[in-house]
C-alpha positions in Angstrom: -77.6 -32.5 -142.8 -77.0 -30.4 -139.7 -79.0 -30.2 -136.5 -82.4 -28.8 -137.3 -85.3 -28.0 -135.1 -88.4 -30.2 -134.8 -90.6 -28.0 -137.0 -88.1 -28.2 -139.9 -87.7 -31.9 -139.4 -91.5 -32.3 -139.4 -91.8 -30.4 -142.7 -89.0 -32.4 -144.3 -90.7 -35.7 -143.3 -93.9 -34.5 -145.0 -92.1 -33.6 -148.2 -92.1 -29.8 -147.8 -89.3 -28.2 -149.8 -90.1 -24.5 -149.3 -92.0 -22.3 -146.8 -93.0 -18.8 -147.5 -94.2 -16.1 -145.2 -97.2 -13.8 -145.0 -99.0 -14.7 -148.3 -102.0 -16.8 -147.1 -104.0 -14.0 -145.5 -103.7 -11.8 -148.6 -104.7 -14.7 -150.9 -107.7 -15.6 -148.8 -108.8 -11.9 -148.7 -108.4 -11.5 -152.5 -110.4 -14.7 -153.0 -113.1 -13.4 -150.7 -113.2 -10.1 -152.6 -113.2 -12.1 -156.0 -109.9 -10.4 -156.9 -107.6 -12.2 -159.3 -104.2 -12.6 -157.7 -100.7 -13.7 -158.6 -98.2 -14.5 -155.8 -94.5 -14.5 -156.3 -92.0 -15.1 -153.6 -88.2 -14.8 -153.4 -86.8 -17.5 -151.1 -84.0 -15.7 -149.4 -82.6 -18.2 -146.9 -82.6 -21.9 -145.9 -84.3 -23.0 -142.7 -82.3 -23.0 -139.5 -79.9 -26.0 -139.4 -80.1 -26.9 -143.1 -76.7 -25.3 -143.7 -73.7 -24.4 -141.6 -74.4 -20.7 -142.2 -76.1 -19.0 -139.2 -79.4 -17.4 -140.0 -79.6 -13.6 -139.6 -81.5 -10.7 -140.9 -78.4 -9.5 -142.7 -78.2 -12.8 -144.7 -81.8 -12.4 -145.7 -81.2 -8.8 -146.9 -78.0 -9.8 -148.7 -79.7 -12.6 -150.6 -82.6 -10.4 -151.4 -80.3 -7.8 -152.9 -78.3 -10.5 -154.7 -81.3 -11.8 -156.6 -83.2 -8.5 -156.9 -82.3 -7.8 -160.6 -83.5 -11.2 -161.8 -86.6 -11.0 -159.7 -87.4 -7.6 -161.2 -86.9 -9.0 -164.7 -89.2 -11.9 -164.0 -91.9 -9.6 -162.6 -91.6 -7.2 -165.6 -91.9 -10.2 -168.0 -95.0 -11.4 -166.3 -96.6 -8.0 -166.1 -95.9 -7.4 -169.8 -97.9 -10.5 -170.7 -101.0 -9.6 -168.6 
């Protein structure tokens, strides 16, 4: 493992294996409105220091594009079952 920041080390020490962004407020609001919700997330990069690769917005976009087709297929399969 490479040098990571304290936040990532803390998460690892607590058994966290993935962190998503910006879904909790939406889930809380949906719950308050009694709206059924399904949350899907595409993990597009490792945390800073977990790989030798530097983190950049370009890498996030590249990985998002790389897995876009499979993510769309998954979403379509889920929607077709609802």
